[in-house]
C-alpha positions in Angstrom: 73.6 -77.1 -43.5 72.5 -73.8 -44.8 72.7 -70.5 -43.1 70.3 -67.7 -43.8 71.9 -64.3 -44.2 70.2 -61.2 -43.2 70.1 -58.2 -45.6 72.9 -55.7 -45.2 72.3 -53.0 -42.6 71.7 -49.6 -44.1 74.3 -47.1 -43.0 73.2 -44.6 -40.4 74.3 -41.0 -40.3 73.9 -38.6 -37.4 72.4 -35.1 -37.7 75.1 -32.6 -36.8 72.7 -30.5 -34.8 70.4 -32.9 -32.8 72.6 -36.0 -33.2 69.6 -38.2 -34.2 70.6 -41.3 -36.1 69.2 -41.2 -39.6 69.0 -43.5 -42.6 71.0 -42.2 -45.5 67.8 -41.7 -47.6 66.2 -39.4 -45.0 69.4 -37.4 -44.1 68.9 -34.5 -46.4 65.2 -34.1 -45.7 65.9 -34.1 -41.9 68.6 -31.5 -42.2 66.4 -29.3 -44.4 64.2 -28.8 -41.3 66.6 -29.3 -38.4 69.8 -27.7 -39.7 69.3 -26.0 -43.1 72.4 -23.8 -42.4 74.5 -27.0 -42.1 73.0 -28.7 -45.1 73.8 -25.9 -47.5 76.1 -23.3 -46.0 76.6 -21.4 -49.3 72.8 -21.2 -49.9 72.2 -20.2 -46.3 74.7 -17.3 -46.6 73.3 -16.3 -50.0 69.8 -15.7 -48.8 68.2 -18.7 -47.2 69.0 -17.3 -43.7 67.1 -14.1 -44.5 64.1 -16.0 -45.7 64.0 -18.2 -42.5 64.5 -15.1 -40.3 61.6 -13.3 -42.0 59.4 -16.4 -41.6 60.3 -16.7 -37.9 59.7 -13.0 -37.2 56.2 -13.4 -38.6 55.4 -16.5 -36.6 56.9 -15.5 -33.2 56.6 -12.4 -31.1 59.9 -10.5 -30.9 61.6 -11.1 -27.6 59.6 -14.3 -26.9 61.6 -17.3 -25.7 60.9 -19.1 -29.0 62.1 -16.1 -31.0 65.3 -16.0 -28.9 65.9 -19.7 -29.3 65.6 -19.5 -33.0 67.9 -16.4 -33.1 70.5 -18.3 -31.2 70.2 -21.5 -33.2 70.3 -19.9 -36.6 72.6 -16.9 -35.9 70.2 -14.2 -36.9 71.6 -10.7 -36.8 75.1 -11.7 -37.6 75.7 -13.6 -34.4 77.4 -17.0 -34.5 74.8 -19.8 -34.6 74.5 -22.3 -31.8 74.5 -25.4 -34.0 74.3 -28.0 -31.3 70.8 -28.6 -30.0 72.2 -29.7 -26.6 74.1 -26.4 -26.2 71.1 -24.5 -27.2 68.9 -26.4 -24.7 71.4 -25.6 -22.0 71.6 -21.9 -23.0 67.8 -21.6 -22.9 67.3 -23.7 -19.8 65.1 -26.0 -21.8 64.9 -29.8 -22.2 66.4 -31.3 -25.4 62.9 -32.3 -26.4 61.5 -28.7 -26.1 64.4 -27.4 -28.1 64.0 -30.0 -30.8 60.3 -29.4 -31.0 60.8 -25.6 -31.2 63.3 -25.9 -34.1 61.1 -28.5 -35.9 58.1 -26.2 -35.8 59.7 -22.9 -37.0 
């Protein structure tokens, strides 16, 4: 009697911001878009935050809901960042889906 073995299951990691389950090979790429501040905190503090902030300010009207959500999420202006997508959705009164889509499109 022979028993077929299935291939080993690839380990899954969860995004610290949106909690999406990710394959190890896609973890860094996902975080680069979803949570760049959590992927490389030193790089974020050394200038990446300023680059993202300038990009967001060019794309979104100041004072718009999208601009406010991105300010809260990434901590622009020296404010503490809301790193949890669920907390940000609650703060904005948005669905998790709208919040995720807003962050993904910045």
